[in-house]
C-alpha positions, 0 to 999 in steps of 0.5 A: 208284565210290568208295573208302573206307578203314577204320582201327581201333587194336587196344586192345593196340597203342600208338597211336603204334606200327606200327598207329597211324591215321597209318600205316594212313591211308599203307597205304591211300593208298599202296593207293589211289595204285597203282591211280591212284585217291584215297580218297574218304572214311576211316571212323577208328574211335576208341574201343575195339570189342574183338570188337564186330562191325563193325556195332555200331561207329561207323564200321563200321555208317557205312562198311556203310551209305555202300557201294554199287554199284562201290564199293571198300573196304580195310582194312589188316588182317582182324582189324582189320575183323572183330570174330569169324570168325562175322562174315565171311560176314554181311559178304561178303554185305552188300558183294556185295548192294551190288555192292561189293568189300572189300579187305584189304591184310595178305591182299593179295587182295580177299576179295569175288571168289571164295570164299576164305573158308576161308583168310579164316576161318583168318586171322581166327581165329587173330588172335582166338585171339591176342587173346584170350591177350593178353587172359587174360594182361594185368591188368585194372584192375577186377579185383584181382590174384589171390591168391597163397598160398605152401604152406609144409610144416612141417619136423617131421613133422605127426604124432608117431612112435609 
């Protein structure tokens, strides 16, 4: 039985901020220590994986193939683990078929037990919407800034008075 950790830093969070890899690692280690365990391996996602499914990220793919019967995985936040709400049943099925469990610290529960998927969908969907709203507001370096024109109406009437 192994305990794995998964770390992902979203692109909108500064690398030295509250969701830095070091901070997430401390949370994962604290979770393990409270259960009298130690992390066997941590999968830190280093490259940007905005919106990519877990299985398409390098470290996510390694986690999914490493997990086996009796193993446990822990991640800090549902929105960091799942690329989109539609991915939830696929990941849960994968863990259940392999006889492994998955714990999310932000929710405080093991998501592979019972049927709390509707609550999980709501959390990931809300995070996904917030992420898309931030992305829409953020300036994109590859896109030029929108052209803003100011329309000024003439002070005089457009048509002469008859």
